[in-house]
matplotlib code that plots the C-alpha trace (Angstrom):
import matplotlib.pyplot as plt

x = [7.0, 4.1, 1.9, 2.2, 1.0, -1.9, -2.9, -2.7, -4.8, -8.0, -7.7, -7.7, -10.6, -12.4, -12.0, -13.4, -16.3, -17.0, -17.1, -19.4, -21.6, -22.0, -22.6, -25.2, -27.0, -27.0, -28.3, -31.0, -32.0, -32.4, -34.2, -36.1, -36.2, -36.7, -33.7, -31.5, -32.0, -30.5, -27.5, -27.1, -27.4, -24.8, -22.4, -22.8, -22.2, -19.0, -17.9, -18.5, -16.7, -13.6, -13.6, -13.7, -10.9, -8.8, -9.4, -8.7, -5.5]
y = [3.0, 1.2, 4.2, 4.0, 0.4, 1.1, 4.0, 1.8, -1.0, 1.1, 2.1, -1.5, -2.4, 0.7, -0.4, -3.9, -2.3, -0.2, -3.4, -5.1, -2.0, -2.1, -5.8, -5.4, -2.7, -4.7, -7.8, -5.7, -4.2, -7.7, -9.2, -6.1, -7.6, -5.4, -7.2, -4.9, -2.3, -4.6, -5.1, -1.4, -0.7, -3.4, -1.9, 1.6, 0.3, -1.4, 1.9, 3.9, 1.3, 1.4, 5.2, 5.2, 2.7, 4.6, 7.9, 6.3, 4.7]
z = [20.0, 21.7, 20.9, 17.1, 16.7, 19.1, 16.9, 13.7, 15.1, 15.5, 11.9, 10.8, 13.1, 11.9, 8.3, 9.3, 11.1, 8.0, 6.0, 8.5, 8.6, 4.8, 4.8, 7.5, 5.6, 2.3, 4.1, 5.8, 2.4, 0.9, 3.9, 5.1, 8.6, 11.7, 13.2, 11.2, 13.9, 16.5, 14.1, 13.6, 17.3, 18.1, 15.5, 16.9, 20.4, 19.2, 17.5, 20.6, 22.7, 20.4, 20.4, 24.3, 24.5, 22.0, 23.9, 27.3, 26.0]

ax = plt.figure().add_subplot(projection="3d")
ax.plot(x, y, z, "-o")
ax.set_aspect("equal")
plt.show()
C-alpha cells in the first residue's frame, strides 16, 4: 500500500512543475530576460531529479 501513494505523489508534483514551467515561460515572454534560461535549467534539473528519485524508489 505504501507504493500506491508514492506513485500518486509524483503525479501531483509533476502537475505543479508543469504549472511552474508554464508560468516561467509566460513571465520570460513578458520580461524577455536572459535569466529565463536559468529558470528553465533549474526546472529541468528538478524534473530529472524527480524522475531519478521515482525510478530509484
